[in-house]
C-alpha positions as CSV (number, residue, x, y, z in Angstrom):
1,M,89.1,42.5,2.5
2,P,86.8,44.8,0.5
3,E,85.3,47.7,2.5
4,F,82.9,50.5,2.0
5,G,84.5,53.8,1.2
6,T,83.1,57.2,0.2
7,S,81.1,55.6,-2.6
8,G,80.4,51.8,-2.6
9,L,82.3,48.7,-1.8
10,R,85.9,48.6,-2.9
11,G,88.8,46.2,-2.7
12,L,91.4,44.2,-4.6
13,A,89.8,42.4,-7.5
14,S,91.2,39.1,-6.3
15,E,89.4,39.6,-3.0
16,L,86.1,40.4,-4.7
17,T,85.5,36.7,-5.4
18,D,82.5,35.4,-7.3
19,D,80.9,34.0,-4.1
20,L,81.4,37.3,-2.2
21,C,80.0,39.5,-5.0
22,A,77.0,37.1,-5.5
23,T,76.3,37.2,-1.8
24,Y,76.4,41.0,-1.7
25,A,74.0,41.1,-4.6
26,A,71.6,38.6,-3.1
27,A,71.6,40.3,0.3
28,F,71.2,43.7,-1.3
29,V,68.1,42.8,-3.4
30,S,66.6,41.1,-0.3
31,L,66.8,44.3,1.7
32,H,65.3,46.8,-0.7
33,A,62.1,47.1,-2.7
34,H,62.3,46.3,-6.4
35,N,60.1,45.5,-9.4
36,G,61.6,42.0,-9.9
37,R,64.5,43.3,-12.0
38,L,68.1,44.3,-11.2
39,F,69.9,46.6,-13.6
40,V,73.7,45.8,-13.9
41,G,76.4,47.7,-15.6
42,Q,80.2,47.7,-15.6
43,D,83.4,49.6,-16.4
44,R,86.3,48.4,-18.6
45,R,88.5,46.7,-16.0
46,D,89.6,43.2,-16.9
47,S,87.8,41.9,-13.7
48,S,84.5,43.6,-14.3
49,P,82.8,41.0,-16.6
50,R,83.5,38.3,-14.1
51,I,82.2,40.3,-11.2
52,A,79.1,41.3,-13.2
53,R,78.3,37.7,-13.9
54,A,78.6,36.9,-10.2
55,V,76.3,39.8,-9.3
56,A,73.8,38.5,-11.8
57,E,73.9,35.0,-10.3
58,G,73.4,36.4,-6.8
59,A,70.4,38.4,-7.8
60,A,69.0,35.4,-9.7
61,S,69.2,33.3,-6.6
62,Q,66.5,35.6,-5.2
63,G,64.3,35.3,-8.2
64,L,65.2,38.6,-10.0
65,E,65.6,39.0,-13.7
66,V,68.8,40.7,-14.6
67,V,68.9,43.7,-17.0
68,D,72.3,43.8,-18.5
69,C,73.2,47.3,-19.5
70,G,76.8,46.4,-20.5
71,V,79.6,49.0,-20.4
72,L,78.2,52.4,-19.7
73,P,78.5,55.4,-17.4
74,T,77.3,55.0,-13.9
75,P,74.8,57.8,-14.1
76,A,73.3,56.2,-17.2
77,L,72.8,52.9,-15.3
78,A,71.4,54.6,-12.2
79,G,69.1,56.8,-14.3
80,A,67.6,53.9,-16.2
81,A,66.9,51.9,-13.0
82,L,65.5,54.9,-11.2
83,A,63.1,55.5,-14.1
84,E,61.7,52.0,-13.3
85,G,61.9,52.5,-9.5
86,T,64.1,49.5,-9.1
87,L,67.6,48.4,-8.1
88,S,70.9,48.6,-9.9
89,I,74.5,47.6,-9.2
90,M,77.5,49.1,-11.1
91,V,80.7,47.1,-11.2
92,T,83.4,49.7,-11.0
93,G,86.4,50.7,-9.0
94,S,86.0,54.2,-10.4
95,H,89.4,56.0,-10.3
96,I,91.4,53.5,-8.2
97,P,94.1,51.3,-9.7
98,A,93.4,48.5,-12.2
99,D,94.0,45.7,-9.8
100,R,91.1,46.9,-7.7
101,N,87.4,47.0,-8.3
102,G,84.1,47.6,-6.5
103,L,80.3,47.6,-6.4
104,K,78.1,50.7,-6.4
105,F,74.6,50.0,-5.2
106,Y,71.5,52.0,-6.1
107,T,68.1,51.6,-4.5
108,G,64.8,52.3,-6.3
109,T,64.9,55.9,-5.0
110,G,68.6,56.8,-5.4
111,E,72.1,56.3,-4.2
112,F,72.9,53.8,-1.4
113,T,73.4,55.8,1.8
114,K,75.7,55.4,4.8
115,A,72.7,54.2,6.8
116,D,72.2,51.4,4.3
117,E,75.8,50.0,4.7
118,G,75.4,48.5,8.2
119,P,72.3,46.4,7.4
120,L,73.9,45.1,4.2
121,R,77.1,44.2,6.0
122,T,75.1,42.4,8.7
123,A,73.0,40.5,6.1
124,V,76.1,39.4,4.2
125,S,77.8,38.2,7.4
126,H,74.9,35.8,8.0
127,W,74.1,34.9,4.4
128,E,74.7,31.4,3.0
129,I,76.3,31.6,-0.5
130,A,73.6,31.5,-3.1
131,R,74.1,31.6,-6.9
132,A,71.8,30.6,-9.7
133,P,71.7,30.8,-13.5
134,A,70.5,34.3,-14.4
135,R,67.6,35.3,-16.6
136,V,69.3,38.1,-18.5
137,V,67.8,40.7,-20.9
138,S,69.7,43.5,-22.5
139,H,68.8,47.2,-22.2
140,D,70.5,50.2,-24.0
141,A,70.6,52.6,-21.1
142,A,73.6,54.3,-22.7
143,K,71.4,55.4,-25.6
144,E,68.8,56.8,-23.2
145,Y,71.6,58.8,-21.4
146,V,72.8,60.3,-24.7
147,R,69.2,61.3,-25.5
148,R,68.9,63.0,-22.1
149,Y,71.5,65.6,-23.2
150,S,71.1,65.6,-27.0
151,E,67.4,66.5,-26.5
152,G,67.5,68.2,-23.1
153,M,70.1,70.8,-23.8
154,P,69.5,73.9,-26.0
155,E,69.8,73.0,-29.7
156,G,73.3,74.0,-31.1
157,V,74.5,75.2,-27.7
158,L,78.1,74.0,-28.6
159,A,78.0,75.2,-32.2
160,G,81.4,76.6,-33.3
161,K,83.3,74.8,-30.5
162,K,86.1,72.4,-31.3
163,I,86.3,70.0,-28.4
164,G,88.8,67.1,-27.9
165,V,87.7,64.0,-26.0
166,W,90.3,61.9,-24.2
167,L,88.9,58.5,-24.5
168,H,91.5,56.4,-22.6
169,S,89.5,53.5,-21.0
170,S,86.5,55.5,-19.9
171,V,83.0,54.2,-20.4
172,A,82.2,57.7,-21.6
173,S,83.9,56.9,-24.9
174,E,80.5,55.6,-26.1
175,T,78.4,58.5,-24.9
176,L,80.4,61.7,-24.7
177,P,81.4,62.1,-28.3
178,P,77.8,61.6,-29.7
179,V,76.4,64.0,-27.1
180,L,78.9,66.8,-28.0
181,L,78.3,66.2,-31.7
182,S,74.5,66.4,-31.3
183,L,74.9,69.8,-29.7
184,G,76.8,71.2,-32.6
185,A,80.5,70.8,-31.5
186,E,83.3,69.6,-33.8
187,V,84.8,66.6,-31.9
188,V,88.3,65.3,-32.0
189,V,88.7,61.9,-30.3
190,L,92.1,61.1,-28.9
191,G,94.0,58.7,-26.7
192,A,91.9,55.5,-26.7
193,S,93.5,52.7,-24.7
194,S,92.9,49.0,-24.7
195,E,94.6,48.8,-21.3
196,F,92.8,50.2,-18.3
197,I,93.9,53.6,-17.2
198,P,92.9,54.8,-13.7
199,V,92.1,58.5,-14.0
200,D,91.6,60.5,-10.8
201,T,90.0,63.8,-11.9
202,E,91.0,65.4,-8.5
203,A,94.6,64.6,-8.8
204,V,95.8,64.7,-12.5
205,D,99.5,64.0,-12.6
206,A,102.0,66.3,-14.3
207,A,102.7,64.0,-17.3
208,T,99.0,63.7,-18.0
209,R,98.5,67.5,-17.8
210,R,101.3,68.0,-20.3
211,K,99.8,65.4,-22.7
212,L,96.4,67.0,-22.5
213,A,97.8,70.5,-22.9
214,G,99.8,69.4,-25.9
215,W,96.7,68.1,-27.6
216,V,94.9,71.4,-27.0
217,R,97.7,73.2,-28.8
218,E,98.2,70.6,-31.5
219,H,94.5,70.6,-32.5
220,S,93.7,74.2,-31.7
221,L,91.0,73.1,-29.3
222,D,88.5,75.2,-27.4
223,A,88.5,72.6,-24.6
224,M,89.6,69.0,-23.9
225,V,87.2,66.8,-21.9
226,S,87.2,63.4,-20.4
227,T,86.0,61.5,-17.3
228,D,87.1,58.9,-14.8
229,A,86.7,55.2,-15.5
230,D,82.9,55.0,-14.8
231,A,82.1,58.5,-16.0
232,D,80.6,60.0,-12.9
233,R,83.5,62.5,-12.6
234,P,84.4,65.0,-15.3
235,L,87.8,66.2,-16.4
236,M,88.1,69.5,-18.4
237,I,91.1,71.3,-19.9
238,D,90.7,74.9,-21.1
239,D,91.9,76.5,-24.3
240,R,95.2,77.4,-22.6
241,G,95.8,73.8,-21.5
242,E,95.0,74.3,-17.8
243,V,92.8,71.9,-15.8
244,V,89.5,73.4,-14.7
245,P,89.0,71.8,-11.3
246,G,85.7,70.1,-10.3
247,D,85.0,72.7,-7.6
248,V,85.0,75.3,-10.4
249,L,82.8,73.3,-12.7
250,G,80.4,72.6,-9.9
251,P,79.3,76.2,-9.0
252,V,79.4,77.3,-12.7
253,T,77.1,74.5,-13.6
254,A,74.8,75.2,-10.7
255,R,74.6,78.8,-11.6
256,W,73.9,78.0,-15.3
257,C,71.1,75.6,-14.3
258,G,69.5,78.2,-12.0
259,A,70.1,76.6,-8.6
260,D,69.0,78.5,-5.5
261,E,71.2,76.5,-3.1
262,V,74.2,74.3,-3.4
263,V,75.6,71.5,-1.3
264,T,79.3,70.6,-1.5
265,T,82.0,69.1,0.6
266,V,84.2,70.6,3.3
267,S,87.2,70.3,0.9
268,A,85.6,72.4,-1.9
269,N,87.0,75.7,-3.1
270,T,85.6,78.7,-1.1
271,M,85.1,80.5,-4.4
272,V,81.5,79.3,-4.4
273,D,80.8,81.5,-1.3
274,L,82.4,84.5,-3.0
275,M,80.3,84.2,-6.2
276,E,77.2,85.4,-4.3
277,A,75.1,83.4,-6.8
278,F,73.3,81.2,-4.3
279,G,71.0,81.8,-1.3
280,R,72.8,79.1,0.7
281,V,76.0,77.1,0.5
282,S,76.1,73.9,2.7
283,R,79.1,71.7,3.3
284,T,79.4,68.1,4.3
285,R,81.9,65.3,4.8
286,I,83.5,64.0,1.6
287,G,81.4,61.5,-0.4
288,S,78.3,61.7,-2.5
289,P,76.1,59.9,0.2
290,Y,76.8,62.8,2.5
291,V,76.1,65.4,-0.1
292,I,72.9,63.7,-1.1
293,A,71.7,63.5,2.5
294,E,72.2,67.2,2.9
295,M,70.5,68.0,-0.4
296,E,67.5,66.0,0.6
297,A,67.4,67.9,3.9
298,R,67.4,71.1,2.0
299,G,64.4,70.0,-0.1
300,A,66.0,68.5,-3.2
301,G,63.6,66.2,-5.1
302,E,60.7,68.2,-3.7
303,G,60.8,71.2,-6.0
304,T,63.6,73.2,-4.2
305,K,66.3,74.1,-6.7
306,V,69.2,72.4,-4.9
307,A,72.4,71.3,-6.7
308,G,75.3,69.3,-5.3
309,Y,78.8,68.8,-6.4
310,E,82.2,67.4,-5.2
311,P,85.7,68.7,-5.9
312,N,86.1,65.7,-8.2
313,G,83.6,67.4,-10.4
314,G,80.7,64.9,-9.9
315,F,77.5,66.9,-10.2
316,L,74.1,66.1,-8.6
317,L,70.9,67.7,-10.0
318,G,68.2,67.9,-7.3
319,W,65.3,69.3,-9.3
320,D,63.7,69.2,-12.8
321,V,65.4,71.9,-14.8
322,S,63.1,73.8,-17.2
323,G,63.8,76.8,-19.4
324,R,66.7,76.9,-21.8
325,A,67.5,73.3,-20.8
326,K,65.0,70.6,-19.9
327,L,66.6,68.0,-17.7
328,P,64.9,65.7,-15.1
329,T,66.3,65.3,-11.6
330,L,69.4,63.0,-11.4
331,M,70.5,62.5,-7.8
332,T,73.7,60.7,-8.5
333,R,77.1,62.0,-9.6
334,D,77.2,62.9,-13.2
335,S,80.0,64.1,-15.5
336,T,78.3,65.1,-18.7
337,L,76.2,68.0,-17.3
338,P,79.1,70.0,-15.8
339,L,81.1,69.6,-19.0
340,I,78.3,70.9,-21.3
341,A,77.0,73.5,-18.9
342,T,80.4,75.1,-18.4
343,L,81.1,75.2,-22.1
344,A,77.7,76.7,-22.7
345,A,78.3,79.3,-20.0
346,A,81.5,80.4,-21.7
347,G,79.7,80.5,-25.1
348,E,76.9,82.6,-23.8
349,A,79.4,85.0,-22.1
350,G,81.2,85.3,-25.5
351,V,84.6,84.4,-23.9
352,P,86.9,81.4,-24.2
353,L,86.7,78.9,-21.4
354,S,89.9,80.3,-19.8
355,G,88.2,83.7,-19.8
356,L,85.1,82.4,-18.0
357,V,87.4,80.9,-15.3
358,A,89.4,84.1,-15.0
359,A,86.3,86.1,-14.3
360,L,85.5,84.0,-11.2
361,P,86.6,85.0,-7.7
362,M,90.3,84.4,-7.5
363,R,90.4,81.3,-5.3
364,R,92.3,78.4,-6.9
365,T,92.9,74.8,-5.7
366,A,95.5,72.1,-6.2
367,T,95.1,68.5,-5.0
368,D,97.1,65.3,-5.1
369,R,97.7,62.2,-3.0
370,L,100.3,59.8,-1.8
371,K,99.6,56.3,-2.9
372,D,100.0,53.0,-1.1
373,I,99.8,54.7,2.3
374,P,98.0,52.5,4.9
375,R,95.0,54.2,6.4
376,E,96.6,53.8,9.9
377,A,99.6,55.8,8.8
378,S,97.4,58.6,7.3
379,L,95.4,58.8,10.5
380,E,98.6,59.1,12.5
381,V,99.6,62.1,10.4
382,V,96.2,63.8,11.0
383,Q,96.4,63.2,14.7
384,A,99.9,64.5,14.9
385,I,98.8,67.8,13.3
386,L,95.9,68.1,15.6
387,G,98.3,67.5,18.5
388,G,100.4,70.5,17.4
389,D,103.0,68.9,15.1
390,R,103.7,71.3,12.3
391,S,106.6,69.3,10.7
392,V,104.5,68.4,7.6
393,L,103.3,71.9,7.0
394,P,105.0,74.0,4.3
395,G,106.8,77.1,5.5
396,G,105.5,80.6,5.3
397,L,101.9,79.9,5.9
398,G,101.8,81.7,9.2
399,A,99.4,81.2,12.1
400,V,96.4,78.8,11.9
401,E,93.2,80.9,12.2
402,A,90.7,78.0,12.0
403,T,90.7,74.2,12.0
404,D,87.9,72.0,10.6
405,T,87.9,68.3,11.5
406,T,84.7,67.4,9.6
407,D,86.8,65.1,7.4
408,G,90.5,64.9,8.1
409,V,92.1,68.2,9.2
410,R,91.5,71.4,7.2
411,M,93.5,74.4,8.3
412,T,92.8,78.0,7.3
413,F,95.8,80.3,7.8
414,E,96.1,84.0,8.5
415,N,97.0,84.8,4.9
416,G,93.7,83.1,3.7
417,R,95.4,80.0,2.3
418,I,94.0,76.6,3.2
419,L,95.7,73.2,3.7
420,H,93.6,70.0,4.1
421,F,94.9,66.5,4.8
422,R,92.5,63.5,4.6
423,P,92.9,59.7,4.5
424,S,91.1,58.4,1.5
425,G,87.9,56.5,2.2
426,N,88.2,54.0,-0.6
427,A,91.9,53.4,-1.2
428,P,95.3,53.3,0.7
429,E,96.0,57.0,-0.1
430,L,96.6,60.2,1.9
431,R,95.0,63.1,0.1
432,C,96.1,66.7,0.3
433,Y,94.1,69.8,-0.8
434,V,95.4,73.3,-1.1
435,E,93.5,76.5,-1.7
436,A,95.2,79.8,-2.4
437,E,94.7,83.1,-4.3
438,D,96.6,81.8,-7.3
439,A,96.9,78.4,-9.0
440,D,100.7,78.6,-9.1
441,V,100.9,79.4,-5.4
442,A,98.5,76.5,-4.6
443,R,100.7,74.1,-6.7
444,T,103.9,75.2,-5.0
445,I,102.4,74.7,-1.5
446,L,101.0,71.3,-2.6
447,A,104.4,70.1,-3.8
448,E,106.1,71.0,-0.5
449,A,103.4,69.5,1.5
450,L,103.6,66.2,-0.4
451,V,107.4,66.0,0.2
452,N,106.9,66.6,3.9
453,L,104.1,64.0,4.0
454,R,106.2,61.4,2.3
455,K,108.9,61.9,4.9
456,A,106.4,61.6,7.7
457,V,105.0,58.2,6.5
458,T,108.3,56.5,5.5
């Protein structure tokens, strides 16, 4: 059955029945303040239109008008609803496979929190199925989102840049190219797909890396950019065809925006600590609700310049930026800002994107996951490691100097390298994160770790 993961309700599309989705929508709007309207958006999965209709019928059963924002980025939907101080639901499974889907809930003040999940589950368990014909109006929230960056970023900040956009089946195909064009870039759109492609920006497979690197060379691009399915996670390839990880994009963006503090997850690259650009670096469990809770504890939304990011690249802006850029607070994961800000930072430094990355402290990460691994099996691996079983660990790492169990098991070794295993919170996957002094070293350790993990769970 569908369950809450790190961000929203997720499950097989076949299990997200019309009645279930309508019930969740009805219960959700009954628990939170609103202005009589629910904003609804969706990604490009085949199941999303059906689920969006069911959500609308559930909200209508409670007397709400439904604002249909169509196919658009999650941050665009959330931003539009937050501007009215009302509720929204995004129908998306984000980066998980096409046969799955989900619901992301937003209250009138921001993202749905872990504390909100329990009351909603309880309400749904006692709710009688209620659906009604929806009163639907349309709203072009995607256009507002494009304007946020075309007007909020410095004029011509990307002038002279030739940027490729991998469209695949991302909702960003309607917003990312016009934003880049408006800021002066030459844009080459590539790889549009009528079939849904799940893109995990934290675990880009080798074949996809080769394809994107090939496009960079073929078209002489300064960078290649894309997002996951619902465009709250960025993907960036530099001028040499290398992926720029999200936990590099995050601190670069925070620095460019002028953040005083950053909040990230326990799995993020320790490069942020070595940059000495921020007065404080806080770490949380994995998932934007945890990051947001810590950002709010640090004063985000109250004038303190706090930025948040995750290793998947999703960036959270906790204050109104003024100066060279003028961007209002957006306390939900966003993909567009880290892409633009990182490119802008390279341009201002007078170096190619690869040069900007090379100038950062030399801590590099590699991440991937094993798919179709039951959560119970993943938890057994973690418990075995904590119990002293080193059979899944690659050789040559040496003694463990520190172990962090904030989310899974994260081990720091005497040579400074880091290995982190974690059961996914929203899919049957076992994730592995590696940090080392060099990208090739990190990838080598990752490959051996994945082989060992596969043996342990089969």
